[in-house]
C-alpha positions in Angstrom: -121.3 -127.7 25.7 -121.2 -130.2 22.8 -121.8 -128.6 20.0 -122.5 -132.5 18.1 -126.4 -132.5 19.8 -128.9 -131.7 17.2 -131.3 -129.5 18.5 -135.4 -130.7 16.8 -134.0 -133.2 15.6 -136.9 -136.1 14.3 -137.6 -139.6 15.5 -140.0 -141.5 13.5 -141.3 -144.3 16.1 -144.4 -146.8 15.2 -145.3 -144.5 11.9 -145.7 -140.8 14.8 -142.9 -138.5 14.2 -142.0 -137.0 17.8 -139.4 -134.0 17.4 -136.8 -134.0 20.1 -137.3 -130.2 22.0 -134.1 -127.5 21.1 -131.1 -127.5 24.3 -131.9 -124.1 26.2 -129.6 -122.4 28.5 -131.3 -119.7 30.7 -129.2 -116.9 32.3 -131.1 -115.6 35.5 -132.0 -111.9 34.3 -132.4 -111.0 38.5 -131.1 -112.4 41.6 -134.6 -114.2 41.8 -133.8 -116.6 39.1 -131.4 -119.9 38.3 -129.9 -120.7 36.0 -130.9 -123.8 33.7 -130.6 -126.0 31.3 -133.5 -127.3 29.7 -133.6 -130.5 27.2 -134.5 -133.9 26.6 -133.1 -136.7 29.1 -130.1 -137.1 26.5 -129.2 -133.4 26.0 -128.9 -133.4 29.8 -126.5 -136.5 29.4 -125.0 -135.8 26.6 -124.2 -132.5 28.7 -122.3 -133.8 31.8 -125.6 -132.0 33.6 -126.8 -134.8 35.6 -124.9 -137.4 37.4 -123.9 -140.8 37.2 -126.2 -143.8 38.8 -128.6 -140.8 39.2 -132.4 -141.6 40.0 -134.3 -139.7 37.8 -138.0 -138.9 39.0 -140.9 -139.7 38.8 -144.1 -137.2 37.1 -144.3 -133.8 39.3 -141.4 -135.2 41.6 -137.9 -133.8 42.2 -134.5 -135.0 41.9 -131.6 -133.3 43.8 -128.2 -133.4 44.6 -124.9 -131.4 46.1 -121.5 -131.1 44.1 -119.0 -128.7 45.5 -121.5 -125.4 46.3 -123.7 -125.0 44.3 -127.3 -127.4 44.8 -128.5 -129.4 42.1 -132.7 -129.8 41.1 -133.9 -131.9 38.4 -137.7 -132.2 37.2 -140.3 -131.9 34.7 -140.9 -128.6 33.1 -143.9 -127.9 29.9 -141.4 -127.1 27.1 -141.6 -123.7 25.3 -145.1 -122.9 23.4 -147.2 -126.3 24.3 -150.4 -125.0 25.4 -152.3 -126.9 27.4 -152.8 -128.7 31.1 -150.1 -130.6 33.4 -151.9 -133.6 32.0 -149.7 -133.5 28.5 -146.2 -133.5 29.2 -145.2 -133.9 33.2 -144.9 -138.1 31.3 -142.2 -136.3 28.9 -139.3 -136.5 28.3 -138.3 -132.6 28.7 -136.0 -131.7 31.8 -135.3 -129.1 33.9 -132.0 -128.4 36.0 -131.5 -125.3 38.1 -128.7 -124.6 40.9 -128.0 -122.3 43.2 -125.3 -122.1 46.0 -126.1 -124.3 48.6 -126.3 -122.2 51.2 -128.2 -119.5 49.3 -130.7 -117.3 51.2 -134.4 -116.8 51.2 -135.9 -114.9 48.9 -137.3 -113.1 51.8 -133.5 -111.6 52.8 -133.0 -111.2 49.3 -135.8 -109.0 48.7 -135.1 -107.1 52.9 -131.5 -106.6 51.1 -132.5 -104.6 47.9 -134.8 -102.6 50.5 -131.6 -102.2 51.9 -129.9 -101.1 49.2 -132.5 -99.1 47.6 -133.0 -97.5 51.1 -129.2 -96.7 51.7 -128.7 -95.1 48.6 -131.7 -92.3 48.8 -129.9 -91.5 52.2 -127.0 -90.5 50.3 -128.8 -89.1 47.6 -130.3 -86.6 50.6 -126.9 -86.1 52.3 -125.1 -83.3 51.8 -122.7 -84.8 50.1 -125.4 -86.4 47.5 -126.4 -83.4 46.1 -123.3 -82.4 45.8 -122.7 -85.3 43.2 -126.3 -85.1 41.6 -125.0 -80.9 41.0 -121.7 -82.1 39.7 -123.8 -84.9 37.4 -125.9 -82.2 36.6 -124.1 -79.6 35.4 -121.5 -82.2 32.9 -124.3 -82.9 31.8 -125.4 -79.5 30.2 -122.4 -78.4 29.5 -122.3 -82.0 27.1 -125.4 -81.0 25.2 -123.8 -77.7 25.0 -120.5 -79.1 23.4 -121.3 -79.2 19.9 -118.3 -80.4 18.9 -119.6 -84.0 21.4 -123.1 -83.4 19.5 -121.4 -83.9 16.8 -119.9 -87.3 17.9 -122.6 -88.6 19.5 -124.6 -88.0 16.6 -122.6 -90.3 14.5 -123.0 -93.2 16.5 -126.4 -92.5 18.3 -129.4 -92.5 16.8 -131.3 -88.7 16.7 -133.9 -88.9 19.7 -137.3 -89.0 18.4 -139.6 -85.2 19.1 -142.6 -86.9 20.9 -146.2 -86.1 19.5 -146.8 -87.3 15.7 -145.1 -85.6 13.2 -146.0 -81.6 11.9 -147.7 -82.2 7.9 -146.1 -79.2 6.2 -149.3 -76.4 5.2 -148.7 -77.5 0.8 -150.0 -80.9 2.3 -152.8 -79.9 4.4 -154.1 -78.3 1.4 -153.4 -80.5 -1.3 -155.4 -83.0 1.1 -157.6 -80.9 2.0 -157.7 -80.0 -2.5 -158.1 -83.9 -2.8 -161.5 -84.2 -0.6 -163.5 -81.9 -1.9 -162.8 -82.8 -5.4 -163.5 -86.8 -4.7 -166.8 -86.0 -4.1 
């Protein structure tokens, strides 16, 4: 990506200051979402994401194209932080380019596959081999918890776990607090 693009560049036209949105790259956090680039038309073209000669879509339309094994999609999107209805941004200059594999399985197929994988994992855990592996891991965790040298090493990198509940007050602090309450009345 080019580093020449200036985020939040301002342009003054007819006495109105227009703030160009920041160029955003979003990577999916699960298999259900697509990677995407968001930005103005100029930003997307400068990054080389739009093929030459592409007809830019109007309003709610979407433009699609295929390059190699990827299917791309271009449409307008709501800028982050903009409140209000679609009519406020649907004619604006903020776009999203998403892409996926051309023959990507449907959402239902992906979800069924994830459930099948979870079921396979659960069946394995209930099998003799799975139970043996669980016991082995459990005993290793118990040994590590009792190993003073390992705990000393770990404490240098991992902060001590906070104990649940309120911290206990010392008896002296409680008595001082009670005494101060009595003297202020």
